[in-house]
C-alpha positions as CSV (number, residue, x, y, z in Angstrom):
1,M,69.5,1.2,-13.6
2,P,71.1,3.3,-10.8
3,G,69.5,7.0,-10.5
4,F,66.6,6.1,-12.3
5,G,64.2,7.2,-9.7
6,I,65.2,10.7,-9.4
7,G,66.0,10.8,-12.8
8,M,62.5,10.2,-14.3
9,G,61.4,11.8,-11.0
10,I,63.1,15.1,-12.3
11,T,62.4,14.3,-16.1
12,L,58.4,14.6,-15.6
13,A,58.2,17.3,-13.0
14,W,60.1,19.4,-16.0
15,L,57.8,18.0,-18.4
16,G,54.5,18.9,-15.9
17,V,55.9,22.3,-15.5
18,I,56.7,23.5,-18.6
19,V,54.4,21.1,-21.0
20,L,51.5,19.9,-19.3
21,L,50.5,22.9,-16.7
22,P,49.9,25.5,-19.7
23,L,48.1,22.9,-22.1
24,A,46.0,22.1,-19.1
25,G,45.4,26.0,-18.2
26,V,44.2,26.6,-21.8
27,F,41.7,23.4,-21.5
28,L,40.6,24.9,-18.1
29,R,40.3,28.3,-19.3
30,A,37.9,26.8,-22.3
31,A,35.9,24.3,-19.9
32,G,34.6,27.6,-18.3
33,L,32.4,27.8,-21.6
34,G,31.0,24.4,-20.6
35,I,30.1,21.6,-24.0
36,D,27.7,23.7,-25.5
37,G,29.4,27.0,-25.6
38,V,33.3,25.2,-26.6
39,W,31.2,23.5,-29.8
40,R,29.5,26.8,-30.7
41,I,32.7,28.3,-31.0
42,W,34.0,25.6,-32.7
43,S,31.5,25.1,-35.1
44,E,31.3,29.2,-35.9
45,P,32.0,29.1,-39.9
46,R,34.7,31.7,-39.6
47,V,36.6,29.3,-36.8
48,L,36.1,26.3,-39.1
49,A,37.2,28.2,-42.3
50,A,40.6,28.8,-40.1
51,L,41.3,25.9,-39.0
52,Q,40.9,24.2,-42.2
53,L,43.1,27.0,-43.5
54,S,46.3,26.3,-40.8
55,F,45.9,22.3,-41.0
56,G,45.7,22.3,-44.8
57,T,48.0,24.4,-45.4
58,A,50.4,23.0,-42.8
59,F,49.8,19.6,-44.4
60,A,50.5,20.6,-47.9
61,A,53.8,22.4,-47.1
62,A,55.4,19.7,-44.7
63,A,54.1,16.9,-47.5
64,F,56.2,19.3,-49.8
65,N,59.1,19.5,-47.7
66,A,58.9,16.1,-46.9
67,V,59.7,14.8,-50.6
68,M,61.8,17.8,-51.3
69,G,64.0,18.1,-48.0
70,T,65.0,14.2,-48.0
71,W,65.9,15.7,-51.8
72,V,67.9,18.1,-49.8
73,A,69.5,16.1,-48.0
74,W,70.6,13.4,-50.2
75,V,72.4,16.0,-52.5
76,F,74.1,17.4,-49.3
77,V,75.2,13.7,-48.1
78,R,76.0,12.1,-51.2
79,Y,77.3,14.8,-53.3
80,R,80.6,17.4,-53.4
81,F,80.4,20.5,-55.0
82,P,81.7,24.3,-54.9
83,G,79.6,26.3,-52.3
84,K,78.7,23.1,-50.2
85,R,79.4,24.5,-46.9
86,L,77.9,28.0,-47.5
87,F,74.5,26.1,-48.7
88,D,74.6,23.3,-45.7
89,A,74.8,26.8,-43.5
90,M,72.0,28.7,-45.3
91,I,69.4,25.6,-44.9
92,D,69.2,26.5,-41.4
93,L,68.6,30.3,-42.0
94,P,64.8,30.1,-41.1
95,F,66.1,28.9,-37.6
96,A,67.7,32.3,-37.3
97,L,65.8,34.6,-39.2
98,P,62.8,36.1,-37.6
99,T,59.7,35.3,-39.1
100,A,58.4,38.4,-39.2
101,V,61.3,39.4,-41.6
102,A,60.5,36.4,-43.8
103,G,56.8,37.4,-43.9
104,I,57.8,40.5,-45.6
105,A,60.7,39.6,-47.2
106,L,58.4,36.8,-49.0
107,T,55.6,39.5,-49.7
108,A,57.7,41.9,-51.3
109,L,59.1,38.8,-53.2
110,Y,55.7,37.1,-54.4
111,G,53.7,40.7,-54.6
112,G,51.9,41.9,-57.6
113,Q,55.2,43.9,-58.0
114,G,57.7,41.8,-56.4
115,W,60.5,40.3,-58.5
116,V,58.7,36.7,-58.9
117,G,55.2,38.0,-58.4
118,R,55.6,40.6,-61.6
119,W,55.9,37.9,-64.0
120,L,53.7,34.9,-62.4
121,E,50.4,37.1,-61.9
122,P,50.0,38.1,-65.7
123,L,50.5,33.9,-66.1
124,G,47.7,33.4,-63.6
125,L,49.4,32.3,-60.8
126,K,49.1,35.0,-57.8
127,I,50.9,33.7,-54.5
128,A,50.3,36.5,-52.2
129,Y,47.3,37.3,-50.4
130,T,46.2,33.3,-51.8
131,P,46.5,30.2,-49.4
132,L,49.4,29.6,-51.9
133,G,51.0,32.0,-50.2
134,I,50.8,30.2,-46.8
135,V,52.0,27.3,-48.3
136,V,54.8,29.2,-49.7
137,A,56.0,30.7,-46.3
138,L,55.5,27.1,-44.5
139,V,57.3,25.9,-47.1
140,F,60.4,28.2,-46.2
141,V,60.2,28.0,-42.3
142,G,60.2,23.9,-42.6
143,L,62.3,23.1,-44.7
144,P,65.4,22.7,-42.3
145,F,63.1,20.5,-40.0
146,V,63.4,17.7,-42.4
147,V,66.8,18.4,-43.9
148,R,68.3,18.4,-40.5
149,I,66.4,15.2,-39.6
150,V,67.2,13.3,-42.6
151,Q,70.5,14.3,-43.3
152,P,72.2,12.5,-40.3
153,V,70.5,9.1,-41.1
154,L,71.6,8.9,-44.7
155,A,75.1,9.8,-43.1
156,E,75.3,6.9,-41.5
157,A,73.6,4.8,-43.7
158,E,75.4,1.8,-44.3
159,R,76.6,1.8,-48.1
160,E,77.4,-2.0,-48.1
161,L,73.9,-2.9,-48.5
162,E,73.5,-0.4,-51.8
163,E,76.6,-1.9,-52.8
164,A,75.1,-5.6,-52.3
165,A,72.2,-4.8,-53.8
166,A,73.9,-3.4,-57.2
167,A,76.1,-6.7,-57.4
168,L,73.1,-8.5,-57.2
169,G,71.5,-6.7,-60.6
170,A,69.5,-3.9,-59.1
171,S,69.5,-0.9,-61.2
172,R,70.0,2.3,-59.0
173,W,66.7,3.4,-59.0
174,Q,65.5,0.1,-57.5
175,T,68.5,0.1,-55.2
176,V,67.0,3.4,-53.9
177,V,63.3,3.1,-53.5
178,R,64.1,-0.8,-52.3
179,V,66.8,-0.6,-49.9
180,V,67.6,3.5,-49.4
181,V,64.2,4.9,-48.7
182,P,62.7,1.8,-46.6
183,A,65.6,2.9,-44.2
184,L,64.8,6.7,-44.5
185,W,60.8,6.7,-43.8
186,P,61.3,6.8,-40.1
187,A,63.3,10.1,-40.2
188,V,61.1,11.4,-43.0
189,L,57.9,10.7,-41.1
190,T,59.5,13.0,-37.7
191,G,60.8,16.2,-40.3
192,F,57.2,15.9,-42.0
193,A,55.8,16.1,-38.1
194,L,58.0,18.3,-37.3
195,A,57.2,21.0,-40.3
196,F,53.4,20.2,-39.8
197,A,53.6,21.3,-36.0
198,R,55.8,24.2,-37.1
199,G,53.8,25.1,-39.7
200,V,50.2,24.9,-37.4
201,G,51.4,27.3,-35.2
202,E,53.6,29.7,-37.7
203,Y,52.4,33.6,-37.2
204,G,54.9,35.9,-38.0
205,S,56.1,34.8,-41.8
206,V,52.1,33.9,-42.8
207,I,50.3,37.3,-41.7
208,F,52.4,39.5,-44.3
209,I,51.8,37.1,-47.3
210,A,48.1,35.5,-46.0
211,G,46.3,38.9,-47.1
212,N,44.3,37.7,-43.6
213,L,40.5,38.0,-45.2
214,P,38.3,36.1,-42.8
215,N,36.8,32.6,-44.5
216,A,39.1,32.9,-47.1
217,T,43.1,34.0,-45.6
218,E,42.3,34.1,-42.2
219,I,45.1,31.4,-40.0
220,A,43.8,30.4,-36.9
221,P,46.4,31.8,-35.1
222,L,45.7,35.3,-36.0
223,L,41.8,34.4,-34.9
224,I,43.5,33.5,-31.8
225,T,45.0,37.1,-31.7
226,I,42.1,39.0,-32.7
227,R,40.1,36.9,-30.0
228,L,42.3,38.2,-27.3
229,E,42.5,41.5,-28.4
230,E,38.9,41.6,-28.0
231,F,39.0,40.3,-24.7
232,D,37.4,37.3,-25.2
233,Y,39.6,35.0,-23.8
234,A,37.2,32.0,-23.4
235,G,36.4,31.8,-27.0
236,A,40.7,32.1,-28.1
237,T,41.4,29.4,-25.5
238,A,38.2,27.2,-27.4
239,I,40.1,27.8,-30.9
240,A,43.9,27.0,-29.2
241,A,41.9,24.1,-27.5
242,A,40.5,22.8,-31.0
243,M,44.3,23.5,-32.5
244,L,45.6,21.1,-30.0
245,L,43.4,18.5,-29.9
246,L,43.8,18.5,-33.6
247,S,47.9,18.8,-33.7
248,F,47.5,15.8,-31.1
249,A,45.6,13.4,-33.3
250,V,47.6,14.0,-36.7
251,L,51.3,13.5,-34.4
252,L,49.9,10.7,-32.5
253,L,48.7,8.9,-36.3
254,V,52.5,9.5,-37.8
255,N,54.2,8.5,-34.3
256,S,52.2,5.4,-34.9
257,L,52.9,4.9,-38.6
258,Q,56.8,5.9,-37.8
259,A,56.6,2.9,-35.1
260,G,55.0,0.7,-37.5
261,L,57.8,1.2,-40.4
262,Q,60.4,0.8,-37.2
263,R,59.0,-2.3,-36.5
264,R,58.8,-3.7,-39.6
265,G,62.0,-2.6,-40.6
266,A,63.7,-4.7,-37.7
267,R,61.9,-8.0,-38.5
């Protein structure tokens, strides 16, 4: 292809400067501790609890958004209703809203004296300052990723396939499960991966509603910030390296599943 050499060179150089070089710096700084030092930090109970909380809540929020985001995209694409443009624009608000503002708003809403929390806590359902509150915050910031990935795929879907399934006697539910959903799986997985990646590293919208108790509601990004404030740069980069490795493993798995579904759909 004409221009392939220069195009590929510029692409690799740009990715190297913007992505690979900072990541390499993290691993090089962590490597200064040696294998024993890195493993000692990774095996600390506080670090393990923070990593488990960050990845567990990010996974739960991304899974919830994968379902509800697909549902929302379906409604926006397949139905007409008053205020559709307004509600469609509101989906992008988490992109524009400062994360700290979102965290404060969610805490005020779901706290013990909030509009919603004051009714839920007497029922035994506490959201603010619990892992559930973290999931709620991550659902808020991650929903647009799924909706905006699935929405164009639904809009470009071949309606003829659904009409053919209906003509052959398939019910509406059978058409959705066997015709629509298989075509959406790659897009849903992509939205899930983006929401998960955003959730793992989310900081501003979480720290206000989390409670930040060590070994309970302390997320890994906050623990990294604490280590930096203590001038423990090597320890902070070691935790960051663990997050990078775990995130890469999860995203690699999701991409492999997506590629497999695409090959299966092509056949």
